[in-house]
C-alpha positions in Angstrom: 192.4 184.9 180.5 193.0 181.9 182.7 191.5 178.7 181.3 192.0 175.0 182.0 192.7 171.8 180.3 190.6 168.8 181.5 192.0 165.3 181.9 189.5 163.2 180.1 191.7 160.0 180.5 194.8 160.2 182.6 197.0 157.7 180.8 199.4 155.3 182.6 201.3 157.8 184.8 200.9 161.5 183.9 202.4 164.4 185.8 203.3 168.0 185.6 207.1 168.6 185.3 209.4 171.5 184.8 213.2 171.6 185.1 213.1 170.5 188.7 213.4 171.7 192.3 216.8 173.1 193.1 218.6 173.9 196.3 216.7 171.6 198.7 218.8 168.5 198.7 220.1 169.3 202.2 216.5 168.8 203.4 216.2 165.4 201.6 214.0 166.8 198.9 214.6 165.3 195.4 215.2 167.4 192.4 212.5 165.8 190.3 211.8 167.5 186.9 211.3 166.2 183.4 212.8 162.7 182.9 214.0 163.6 179.4 215.2 167.2 179.7 216.0 167.5 176.0 212.5 166.7 174.8 211.1 168.9 177.6 213.4 171.7 176.5 212.4 171.4 172.9 208.7 171.9 173.8 209.4 175.2 175.5 211.9 176.3 172.8 209.4 175.8 170.0 206.7 177.6 171.9 209.0 180.5 172.8 208.4 179.9 176.5 210.8 180.5 179.3 212.9 177.3 179.7 211.3 176.3 183.0 207.7 176.5 181.8 205.8 173.5 183.1 204.7 170.7 180.7 202.5 167.6 181.0 204.7 164.5 181.1 203.2 161.2 180.1 204.5 157.7 180.4 204.1 155.2 177.5 200.3 155.5 177.5 199.3 159.2 177.0 196.4 161.1 178.4 193.3 162.4 176.6 193.0 166.2 177.1 190.2 168.7 176.5 191.1 172.4 176.2 188.5 174.9 177.4 190.0 177.9 175.7 192.2 178.6 172.7 196.0 178.2 173.0 199.0 176.8 171.3 200.6 173.5 172.2 203.5 171.2 171.0 204.2 167.5 171.5 207.7 166.2 172.0 209.4 163.1 173.4 208.4 159.5 172.8 207.5 158.7 169.2 203.7 158.4 168.7 200.7 159.4 166.6 198.6 162.3 167.9 195.2 163.7 166.8 193.4 166.9 167.5 189.6 166.4 167.0 190.5 163.1 165.2 192.8 165.0 162.7 196.4 163.8 162.8 198.9 166.4 164.0 202.7 166.5 163.9 205.1 166.3 166.8 207.7 169.0 167.3 205.5 171.6 165.7 203.2 174.3 167.1 199.6 173.3 167.0 196.8 175.8 167.3 194.1 174.7 169.7 190.5 176.1 169.9 187.9 176.0 172.6 186.7 172.5 173.4 189.3 170.8 171.2 190.2 167.3 172.3 193.8 165.9 172.0 194.2 162.2 171.7 197.7 160.6 171.6 198.2 156.9 170.7 200.2 154.4 172.7 203.9 155.3 172.5 205.7 153.4 169.7 209.2 154.2 170.8 210.6 155.7 174.0 208.9 156.0 177.3 208.2 159.7 178.2 206.4 162.3 176.1 205.5 166.0 176.7 202.6 168.3 176.0 203.9 171.8 176.1 201.6 174.8 176.2 202.1 178.5 175.4 203.3 180.2 178.7 203.3 176.8 180.5 200.8 175.1 182.7 200.0 177.0 185.9 199.6 174.2 188.4 200.6 174.5 192.1 204.1 175.9 192.7 205.9 174.4 195.7 209.5 175.3 196.6 209.9 177.3 193.3 208.9 174.4 191.1 205.6 172.9 189.7 207.1 169.4 189.4 204.9 166.7 191.0 206.4 164.7 193.8 204.5 162.7 196.4 204.5 164.3 199.8 205.8 167.6 198.4 202.9 168.6 196.1 199.2 168.0 196.7 199.2 165.6 193.8 201.8 163.1 192.6 200.0 162.3 189.3 197.1 163.5 187.2 193.7 161.8 187.5 190.5 161.7 185.5 188.6 165.0 185.6 191.5 167.0 187.0 191.7 170.5 185.5 195.1 172.3 185.0 195.0 176.1 184.6 196.8 177.9 181.7 196.9 181.3 180.2 194.8 181.2 177.0 196.6 182.6 174.0 196.1 183.5 170.3 199.9 183.8 169.7 200.4 181.2 167.0 203.4 181.4 164.7 203.8 177.8 163.4 207.3 177.3 164.8 208.7 173.8 164.5 211.9 171.7 165.0 213.6 170.1 162.0 215.0 167.4 164.3 213.2 164.2 163.5 213.4 161.6 164.9 214.4 162.9 168.4 218.0 162.5 169.3 217.4 159.8 171.9 215.9 157.4 169.4 219.1 156.9 167.5 222.6 155.7 168.5 222.0 155.9 172.2 222.8 152.4 173.4 226.3 153.5 174.5 226.0 155.8 177.5 228.8 158.1 178.6 229.8 157.9 182.2 232.3 159.3 184.7 234.0 157.4 187.4 231.9 157.4 190.6 233.5 158.2 194.0 233.8 154.4 194.8 234.8 153.3 191.3 238.4 152.5 192.4 237.1 150.2 195.1 236.3 147.8 192.3 238.9 145.2 191.3 240.1 144.9 187.7 237.7 142.1 186.9 234.8 144.1 188.2 235.8 147.2 186.3 236.1 145.2 183.1 232.7 143.7 183.7 231.0 147.1 184.3 232.6 148.8 181.3 232.6 145.9 178.8 229.2 144.3 179.4 226.0 145.0 177.6 223.2 145.5 180.2 219.5 145.0 179.9 216.8 147.3 181.3 214.8 145.3 183.9 211.2 145.6 184.8 212.1 147.7 187.8 211.9 151.1 186.1 210.3 154.3 187.3 211.0 157.9 188.0 213.2 157.1 191.0 215.5 154.5 189.5 216.2 151.9 186.7 217.6 148.5 187.7 219.8 146.6 185.2 219.3 142.8 184.9 222.9 141.6 184.7 224.8 141.3 187.9 228.4 142.2 188.9 230.1 139.8 191.4 230.3 142.0 194.5 231.9 141.7 197.9 232.2 145.5 198.5 231.0 146.8 201.8 228.3 149.4 202.1 229.5 152.9 202.5 228.7 155.7 204.9 225.5 157.3 203.7 226.7 159.8 201.1 225.2 162.3 198.5 223.7 160.9 195.3 222.4 162.6 192.2 220.2 161.7 189.2 222.5 159.6 187.0 224.4 158.0 189.9 224.9 154.3 189.4 225.0 152.3 192.6 226.3 148.7 193.1 224.1 146.8 195.5 225.2 144.0 197.8 223.4 141.5 195.4 225.5 142.7 192.5 222.8 144.7 190.8 223.5 148.1 189.2 220.8 150.7 190.0 220.7 153.9 187.9 219.2 156.7 190.0 216.8 159.0 188.1 215.0 162.4 188.6 213.0 161.5 191.7 215.9 159.7 193.4 216.7 160.1 197.1 219.5 162.6 198.0 221.7 160.2 199.9 222.5 156.5 199.7 224.6 153.8 201.3 225.6 151.7 198.2 228.9 152.3 196.4 228.6 154.9 193.7 230.6 153.3 190.9 229.6 155.5 187.9 227.9 158.7 187.1 226.0 159.3 183.9 226.4 162.5 181.9 223.3 164.6 181.6 222.9 163.5 178.0 223.0 159.9 179.0 220.4 160.4 181.7 218.0 161.6 179.1 218.9 158.6 176.8 218.4 155.9 179.5 215.1 157.6 180.6 213.7 156.8 177.2 214.7 153.1 177.3 212.0 150.4 177.8 212.2 147.1 179.6 214.5 144.6 177.8 216.3 147.3 175.8 220.1 147.3 176.0 222.8 149.7 177.1 226.5 149.8 177.7 228.8 152.3 179.3 231.8 154.3 177.9 234.1 155.9 180.4 235.1 159.5 179.8 237.5 161.7 181.7 236.8 165.1 183.2 
């Protein structure tokens, strides 16, 4: 039976995300998808879903949800306390939900993005083979109060869980692995040393499109011909700022692409808050 979950309170910025929207970059359409693909993947793995089943993604301040029929859910991602009908529940463990149950999640203690996975995935609008929200592609770009998201009700509860605690991104993730970007060798030796030996600070310019770092690199490099970029591309702006492109980034850009994060490092930096630190370690192909 198709039921729905009601958004009682929407939280700070809450969306539906899956793995992302593939094959449309040539049309200028971003990939989107879950900011932390590891936490997203754990949600579906624990529930026994297909790996692309859509989850609710919340940002720092989670939503309050009311389920209109029974199902099974799991919470992953940013560290927090959660309650079902005011009874504390565990993260990274299947939770049985009954009709009219209310899920409340406290403000995120650590990390930025969290996930509510549901058995068989949320059945929101599918556009270009993905349910991931993106402004001007999907009808909604975030969830609002009183929105209702359909799902397939289920009695399939098996109490699966993950023994990984705390999540990987919470430990030893200040050093981010990177590859050389296409324009890395345009940097002089002093610039290369600055980029690879400095500790950088996450600025207050942080969202699903990009993360800007506070410290600047002296820069006289010219802009480049508009060229392809990807999530994890690190661009050097004319002002000397480093900008780390994230899941909703544009598909082309005109700033030198000096580094490229590994997929693991994209997940790690996604969970970093303003004023947290990071550095880069160059690895070879």
